[in-house]
N, C-alpha and C positions, 0 to 999 in steps of 0.2 A: 314307732316309739323307741324301740330298742336301739335303733341307729342314732337317734337323737341323744339318748343317754350315753351311748358309747362316745359320741363326739364331745359331749359335755365332760366326760371323765378323761378325755384326752386333751382337749383344748384348755379347759380350766386350769389344770396344773401348769401347763406351759405358759399361759398368760401370767399366772401367779409368780412363777419362777422368773419370768422376764421382768416383772415389776420389782421383785425383791432385788434382783441384780442391778436394775436401773437406780432404785432408791439407795441401795447400798453404795453405788458409785457416787451418788450425790452427797449423802450425809455420812458415809463410812459404814464399814461392816459391823463394828461393835454397836453403834447407835441403832442400826437397822435390827440387829438381833435383840437388843434391849427393847425396842419398840414392839416387836412381835411378841416377846415375852410379857411385856406390860399389858398389851391389849388382851392377851390370853388370861392373865391374872385378874384384871379389872372385869373382863367379861364374865369369867367364871363366878366371881363374887356377885355380880348383878343377876346372873341366871339363878344362882342359889337363892338369893333374897326373893326374887320374883316367883321362883318355883314354890317356895313355902307358902306364898299368898295364893297361888293357884291350887295347891293341895287343900288349903282351908276352904276355898270356894267349891271344890269338888265335894268335900265332906259336908258342907252346908247344903248343897243341892241334893245330895243323897239323903240327908236327914229330913229334908222337906218332901222326899219322895219324888223328886224330879230327876229326869235324865240329865247328867252333867255333861252334855255334848259340847257346849261352848268352852267350859273350863278344861275339858279333856283335849280339845283342839288347841287351846291356849298352851297347855302343858307340852303338847307335841311340838308346837312352834318354838317353845323355850328350849326343848331338847335339841332341835335343829339349830337354834341360835348358839347353844353351848358347843355343839360339834363344829360349827363354822368358826367360832371364836378361838377354839384350841387348835384349829388347823392353821399352820403358818401361811400367811399371805394377807395382803391388804384388801383384796376384793372380798375374800371370805370374811374378814373382820368387819368390813363395811356392811355386808349382808347380815351378819350376826348381830351387829349393833342395831340395825334397822328392825330386826325381829324382837329387840328388847323394848320397842315402843308399844305400850299396851293398846293404844287405839288402832295401830296398824295391824297388830295381831288379831284384834277383835274383828276388824273389817275383813281380814283374810279368812277367819273362821266362819263368819257369816256367809261369805261368798262360797266357801266350800260346802257349808250346810245347805245352801240353797240348791246345790246340785245333787244332793243325795237324799235318799229316803231312809228315815230312821224308824225302825220297828220297835214298839214298846213291848216289854215282856208280856207274854200271854196272848199276843196278837200275831197273826200270820200275815203274809203279804197280801192276802185277799180280804182283809178286814175282819176275819173271824175272831172270836174271843172266847172267854170262859163260858159265856152263856150258850155257845154252840157245842160245847164239849160234853160227851157222854162217857162217863167212866165205866170201865168194865173189863172183863177178861174173856179171852176166846180160847176154847180148847175143842179139839176134835174128839167126838165120841168114838169108842172102838167100833170097828166094823162088825156088823152082824152077818152071818152067813146066809140067812134066809131073806133079808131085805136090803134095800139100798141104804147107805149110810147118810146121816144128816149131821149138819154142824149145829152146835149149840152156842148160845151166848149167855153168860151169867152176868147180870147187872148188879152193881154195888151202889148203895146210896151214900 
């Protein structure tokens, strides 16, 4: 996995740079720079607008007492889209704009959620919950010289 990420971080910038030079040779340097800046500006505005909607969905889910897993993943995808859009390059811009498509983000989030286990608060990985919890404190009694020591448990209701 680390080798793949290393390759990605080496190959992706080289390909992006190659495309920037090629497109700059075709349409000119100034139009290429203007296009990169324009995509960053437009993308950041779209991410901001959609991000506000995601924040509202997260708040609504929390108000209903639901785990906001889908909206949180949606927000993470928007964050990635924003990072891709402000990174100079046409491939990163394309991927960033693709992540601005709500249905695509939802499909990706559902795919990710199908691969993970979500634990709800108060539940352990083995299904235990509040009904299995016994509240109490534990303290060791001072040792007596003439007998063996015993532990005590104080229960609180």
